[in-house]
C-alpha positions in Angstrom: 89.2 81.9 116.3 90.4 78.8 114.4 87.2 78.7 112.4 87.8 82.2 111.1 91.4 81.4 110.0 90.2 78.3 108.3 87.4 80.1 106.6 89.6 82.9 105.3 92.2 80.4 104.1 89.6 78.5 102.2 88.2 81.7 100.7 91.7 82.7 99.6 92.4 79.2 98.2 89.1 79.3 96.1 90.0 82.8 94.8 93.5 81.7 93.8 92.1 78.5 92.1 89.7 80.7 90.1 92.5 83.0 89.0 94.6 80.0 88.0 91.8 78.7 85.8 91.6 82.1 84.1 95.4 82.1 83.5 95.2 78.6 82.2 92.5 79.5 79.7 94.5 82.5 78.6 97.7 80.5 78.1 96.1 77.6 76.4 94.3 79.8 73.8 90.8 78.9 74.9 90.1 82.4 76.2 88.5 83.7 73.1 86.0 80.9 72.5 82.5 81.2 73.7 83.0 78.5 76.4 86.3 80.1 77.5 84.7 83.5 77.8 81.8 82.2 79.9 84.2 80.1 82.1 86.4 83.1 82.7 83.4 85.2 83.6 82.1 82.6 86.0 85.6 82.0 87.6 86.2 85.8 88.0 82.8 86.2 89.6 83.2 83.3 92.1 86.8 84.2 92.8 85.9 87.9 93.3 83.2 87.0 95.8 85.5 84.8 97.8 88.5 87.2 97.7 86.2 90.1 98.7 85.3 88.1 101.9 89.0 88.1 102.8 89.4 91.8 101.8 86.4 92.7 104.0 88.0 90.8 106.9 91.2 92.8 106.5 89.3 96.1 106.1 87.2 95.6 109.2 90.2 94.5 111.3 88.8 91.0 112.0 91.8 89.3 110.7 94.1 91.5 112.7 92.2 90.7 115.9 92.3 87.0 115.2 96.0 87.0 114.6 96.7 89.1 117.7 94.6 86.6 119.7 96.6 83.7 118.4 100.0 85.4 119.0 99.1 86.4 122.6 100.3 83.8 125.1 98.6 83.3 128.4 100.6 85.0 131.2 101.8 82.5 133.8 102.0 85.1 136.6 98.3 85.9 136.6 96.7 85.3 140.0 94.2 82.5 140.2 90.6 83.1 140.8 90.6 81.4 144.2 93.4 82.2 146.6 95.2 79.4 148.2 94.3 78.7 151.8 97.2 78.3 154.2 96.7 76.1 157.2 97.1 77.8 160.5 99.3 76.1 163.1 
């Protein structure tokens, strides 16, 4: 379960970094150069792939299951698998 959360957090981080690079290129004025256009195209493609992984996880309910599993605390009142043996006197 922890791997899934870590994977989705990494995918979201890569997607946000790719979007930040696109915003930086637009703000700095390098967007309408040939290098800027190609870099924006590459960043949007890579960012889209990683963000779609997170979106697919939300769509299929995988993220919800993982978060519910992490929120669920083990019940202390559950019976043990082997009953305790009382000594006869």
